[in-house]
C-alpha positions in Angstrom: -28.0 -41.9 -75.8 -25.0 -43.3 -74.0 -25.2 -43.9 -70.2 -22.0 -42.0 -69.8 -23.7 -38.9 -71.2 -26.8 -39.3 -69.1 -24.6 -39.7 -66.0 -22.8 -36.5 -67.0 -26.2 -34.6 -67.2 -27.0 -35.9 -63.7 -23.5 -34.9 -62.4 -23.9 -31.4 -63.8 -27.3 -31.1 -62.2 -25.9 -32.2 -58.8 -23.1 -29.7 -59.1 -25.6 -26.9 -59.9 -27.3 -27.6 -56.6 -24.1 -27.1 -54.8 -22.8 -24.1 -56.7 -23.4 -22.1 -59.8 -22.1 -23.8 -62.9 -19.4 -22.2 -65.0 -20.3 -20.9 -68.5 -18.5 -23.9 -69.9 -20.5 -26.3 -67.7 -23.7 -24.6 -68.6 -23.0 -24.9 -72.3 -22.1 -28.6 -71.9 -25.2 -29.3 -69.9 -27.4 -27.6 -72.5 -25.8 -29.5 -75.4 -26.3 -32.8 -73.5 -29.9 -32.0 -72.7 -30.6 -31.1 -76.4 -29.0 -34.3 -77.5 -31.1 -36.2 -74.9 -34.3 -34.5 -76.1 -33.5 -35.3 -79.8 -32.9 -39.0 -78.8 -36.2 -39.2 -76.8 -38.1 -37.6 -79.6 -36.6 -39.9 -82.2 -37.4 -43.0 -80.2 -40.9 -41.9 -79.5 -41.5 -41.0 -83.2 -40.2 -44.4 -84.2 -42.5 -46.1 -81.7 -45.5 -44.3 -83.0 -44.6 -45.0 -86.6 -44.7 -48.7 -85.8 -47.9 -48.7 -83.7 -51.1 -50.0 -85.1 -54.6 -49.5 -83.6 -57.2 -52.2 -84.1 -60.6 -50.5 -84.8 -63.9 -52.0 -83.6 -64.6 -53.3 -87.1 -61.4 -55.2 -87.1 -59.5 -53.0 -89.4 -55.9 -52.0 -88.5 -54.9 -48.3 -88.7 -51.3 -47.2 -88.4 -50.9 -44.3 -86.0 -48.7 -42.4 -88.5 -51.6 -42.5 -91.0 -54.0 -40.9 -88.5 -54.7 -37.1 -88.6 -53.1 -35.0 -85.9 -54.9 -32.8 -83.4 -57.4 -35.4 -82.1 -59.4 -35.4 -85.4 -61.1 -38.6 -86.5 -59.3 -40.7 -89.1 
């Protein structure tokens, strides 16, 4: 996400501490926050997809191939 957009989120948050945001500002802030969340989620997912765990036996297991919910592989 662009720094300009992150700065705008911060600016809107600062404004909201001084006064109530207009409906337009609230909508803009929500849209920017959603975009930020999507960006963070995509980056995190990409990181996990390229992460490999070395097992005690020396084998390598890709995190994306592991079962979810804390189950064993």
